[in-house]
C-alpha positions as CSV (number, residue, x, y, z in Angstrom):
1,X,-0.1,0.1,-0.1
2,X,1.0,3.5,-0.8
3,X,2.1,5.8,2.0
4,X,-0.8,8.3,0.6
5,X,-3.0,5.5,0.9
6,X,-2.3,4.7,4.1
7,X,-2.7,8.5,5.2
8,X,-6.1,8.3,3.6
9,X,-7.2,5.6,5.1
10,X,-5.8,6.4,8.4
11,X,-7.6,9.9,8.3
12,X,-10.6,8.5,7.8
13,X,-10.3,6.8,11.4
14,X,-9.0,9.8,13.1
15,X,-7.7,13.2,13.0
16,X,-3.8,13.1,12.2
17,X,-1.1,15.2,13.2
18,X,2.5,15.7,10.9
19,X,5.5,17.3,12.3
20,X,7.4,19.7,9.9
21,X,10.8,19.8,10.4
22,X,13.0,22.6,8.4
23,X,16.6,21.4,7.7
24,X,18.0,25.3,7.9
25,X,16.7,25.6,11.4
26,X,18.3,23.0,13.3
27,X,21.2,20.6,12.7
28,X,20.8,17.3,11.5
29,X,21.5,15.5,14.9
30,X,18.8,18.0,16.8
31,X,16.7,16.9,13.9
32,X,17.2,13.3,14.7
33,X,16.4,14.2,18.2
34,X,13.2,16.5,17.5
35,X,12.0,12.9,15.2
36,X,12.3,10.8,18.1
37,X,10.1,13.0,20.2
38,X,7.5,13.8,17.7
39,X,7.3,9.8,17.0
40,X,7.1,9.2,20.8
41,X,4.4,11.9,21.2
42,X,2.2,10.3,18.3
43,X,2.6,11.9,15.2
44,X,1.9,10.2,12.0
45,X,4.1,11.4,9.7
46,X,7.7,13.7,9.6
47,X,7.3,16.3,6.7
48,X,11.0,17.8,6.1
49,X,11.0,21.4,4.0
50,X,11.2,25.0,4.1
51,X,11.0,28.2,2.0
52,X,14.9,29.7,2.2
53,X,17.3,27.7,-0.2
54,X,19.3,25.4,0.9
55,X,22.0,22.6,-0.2
56,X,20.8,18.9,-1.1
57,X,23.4,18.0,1.1
58,X,21.4,19.6,4.0
59,X,18.2,17.9,3.2
60,X,19.8,14.6,2.7
61,X,21.6,14.7,6.0
62,X,18.9,15.8,7.9
63,X,16.7,13.2,6.3
64,X,19.3,10.8,7.3
65,X,19.4,11.3,11.0
66,X,15.6,11.6,11.1
67,X,15.4,8.0,9.3
68,X,18.0,6.5,12.3
69,X,15.4,7.5,15.2
70,X,12.1,7.5,13.5
71,X,9.9,4.6,11.9
72,X,7.2,7.3,10.7
73,X,7.0,7.8,7.3
74,X,9.4,10.9,6.0
75,X,7.6,12.9,3.4
76,X,9.7,16.0,1.6
77,X,7.7,19.4,1.1
78,X,9.9,20.8,-1.1
79,X,10.4,24.7,-1.8
80,X,12.2,23.5,-5.4
81,X,13.4,20.9,-7.5
82,X,17.0,21.1,-6.0
83,X,15.1,20.0,-2.3
84,X,14.6,16.6,-3.0
85,X,16.2,13.7,-1.2
86,X,16.2,9.9,-2.6
87,X,16.5,9.0,1.3
88,X,13.0,10.2,2.0
89,X,9.8,7.9,1.5
90,X,7.9,9.9,-0.6
91,X,7.5,13.9,-1.5
92,X,4.4,15.9,-1.2
93,X,4.3,16.8,-5.3
94,X,2.5,20.2,-4.6
95,X,1.7,23.1,-6.5
96,X,1.6,26.5,-4.8
97,X,-2.0,27.6,-6.8
98,X,-2.1,31.0,-5.6
99,X,1.6,32.2,-6.5
100,X,2.4,35.0,-9.0
101,X,5.7,33.1,-9.8
102,X,4.9,29.6,-12.4
103,X,8.1,28.4,-10.9
104,X,6.1,27.2,-7.9
105,X,2.8,26.6,-10.0
106,X,4.5,23.9,-12.6
107,X,8.0,24.4,-13.8
108,X,10.2,23.4,-10.7
109,X,7.6,20.4,-11.0
110,X,9.0,20.0,-14.4
111,X,12.5,20.3,-13.3
112,X,12.1,17.7,-10.2
113,X,9.7,14.9,-11.9
114,X,12.8,13.0,-13.1
115,X,14.4,12.6,-10.1
116,X,11.2,11.6,-8.3
117,X,10.9,8.9,-11.1
118,X,14.5,7.4,-10.7
119,X,14.8,8.1,-7.3
120,X,11.8,5.6,-6.0
121,X,10.4,8.4,-4.3
122,X,7.0,8.2,-3.9
123,X,5.0,11.3,-5.5
124,X,1.8,12.4,-3.6
125,X,0.0,15.1,-5.3
126,X,-1.3,18.2,-3.4
127,X,-2.7,21.9,-4.0
128,X,-1.6,24.3,-1.7
129,X,-2.6,27.5,-0.9
130,X,-1.5,30.3,1.4
131,X,-3.9,32.7,3.7
132,X,-3.2,36.0,5.4
133,X,-0.7,36.8,6.7
134,X,1.4,34.0,4.6
135,X,4.9,35.0,6.7
136,X,7.8,33.5,4.4
137,X,6.3,30.9,2.8
138,X,3.9,33.8,1.5
139,X,7.0,35.8,0.6
140,X,9.2,33.3,-1.0
141,X,6.1,32.0,-2.9
142,X,5.4,35.2,-4.0
143,X,1.9,34.4,-3.2
144,X,-1.2,35.9,-4.2
145,X,-2.5,35.9,-0.7
146,X,-6.0,34.5,0.1
147,X,-7.7,37.1,2.3
148,X,-8.9,36.0,5.9
149,X,-12.5,37.2,5.2
150,X,-12.8,35.5,1.7
151,X,-13.6,32.0,2.1
152,X,-15.2,31.6,-1.3
153,X,-12.0,32.0,-2.7
154,X,-10.0,29.2,-0.4
155,X,-13.4,27.3,-1.5
156,X,-12.6,27.6,-5.3
157,X,-8.8,26.3,-4.7
158,X,-9.5,23.4,-2.9
159,X,-12.2,22.1,-5.5
160,X,-10.3,23.0,-8.4
161,X,-7.2,20.6,-6.5
162,X,-9.7,18.4,-6.1
163,X,-10.9,18.2,-10.0
164,X,-7.2,18.3,-11.0
165,X,-6.7,15.0,-9.3
166,X,-4.8,16.1,-6.5
167,X,-4.7,13.5,-3.2
168,X,-4.6,16.3,-0.6
169,X,-5.4,20.2,-0.2
170,X,-3.2,21.9,2.2
171,X,-4.2,25.4,3.7
172,X,-1.8,27.1,5.7
173,X,-1.3,30.9,7.1
174,X,2.7,30.8,7.1
175,X,5.0,29.3,9.4
176,X,5.2,31.4,12.8
177,X,2.0,33.1,11.5
178,X,0.6,35.3,14.8
179,X,-2.8,33.8,13.4
180,X,-3.9,30.8,12.3
181,X,-6.1,30.0,9.4
182,X,-9.6,31.2,10.0
183,X,-12.2,28.6,11.2
184,X,-14.9,30.0,9.1
185,X,-12.3,29.3,6.1
186,X,-11.7,25.8,7.4
187,X,-15.5,24.7,7.4
188,X,-16.3,26.3,4.4
189,X,-13.6,24.3,2.5
190,X,-14.6,21.1,4.2
191,X,-18.1,21.4,3.4
192,X,-17.3,21.3,-0.4
193,X,-14.2,19.1,-0.3
194,X,-14.0,15.2,-0.6
195,X,-10.7,14.6,-0.5
196,X,-8.3,15.2,2.8
197,X,-7.8,18.8,4.0
198,X,-4.2,19.5,5.9
199,X,-4.2,23.0,8.3
200,X,-1.1,24.4,9.1
201,X,0.7,27.9,10.6
202,X,0.8,29.4,13.8
203,X,-1.0,26.5,15.4
204,X,0.9,26.5,19.1
205,X,-1.8,25.3,21.3
206,X,-3.6,22.0,22.2
207,X,-6.6,24.7,22.3
208,X,-5.6,26.0,18.8
209,X,-5.3,23.0,17.1
210,X,-8.5,21.3,18.8
211,X,-10.5,24.6,17.1
212,X,-9.2,23.5,13.9
213,X,-9.9,20.1,13.9
214,X,-13.6,21.0,15.1
215,X,-13.6,23.0,11.8
216,X,-12.8,20.2,9.5
217,X,-9.3,19.8,9.3
218,X,-8.5,16.0,8.7
219,X,-4.7,16.9,9.6
220,X,-2.8,19.4,11.3
221,X,0.7,20.6,10.8
222,X,2.9,21.9,13.5
223,X,6.6,23.3,12.8
224,X,9.3,25.2,14.2
225,X,7.2,27.4,16.0
226,X,6.7,24.9,19.1
227,X,10.1,23.7,19.1
228,X,11.1,26.8,20.7
229,X,8.9,25.9,23.5
230,X,10.9,25.4,26.3
231,X,8.0,22.5,27.5
232,X,8.1,21.3,23.5
233,X,7.7,17.7,24.9
234,X,4.3,18.6,26.9
235,X,3.2,21.1,24.5
236,X,3.4,18.7,21.4
237,X,1.9,15.9,23.3
238,X,-1.0,18.2,24.6
239,X,-1.4,19.0,20.9
240,X,-1.7,15.9,19.4
241,X,-4.2,14.7,22.3
242,X,-6.2,17.4,21.2
243,X,-6.3,16.6,17.6
244,X,-7.3,13.1,18.3
245,X,-9.7,14.2,20.9
246,X,-8.2,12.5,23.9
């Protein structure tokens, strides 16, 4: 069974948490340590990616370190074709649909597709949009940010993703966002979407995670923001418990 299908099947049974690790934010050794923590806490997958430019060596070493301490699927969340690693299990082959730069919509995909083919990485298609405030992801991705009071546009992107054959749809406010994606927007998207909905950006507490799940998120993504919390282990465990309704 593919990793994508395993995630889809699991998301039908319960709400999930994915941890996003940025190779630019810590050394490979520390990434491995964090991977063990998120695995023990109950995450369902580890995403590796970031908005800034990195060397492939950085990505390779980070993925390899994670694989040594965790048996969770490692899924690349690439900002471009140079962000791929043969050591990962899969890659979110995602299109930043509201980018003004065609590179993030399709051109980087054209460059990276042969690598995915011959490395054996499992490609997982995903529609991806960024909501205000967008943060670094919105700036680097040159996104035409979806306004927070415009759920109709978010719904349009979500349905377009599904009709284009994407397996997942991800909506985020940007890593470290002061405010996450509005509940009303998540509710509107979930009401019309038939594929799993991922939500991220600005989710730093169990209460916020619970609100996003209640609004309709199938998978919650948290990144480096909570890693800066001195009570990281407890905070992460609380977030995952809230997501799963424990």
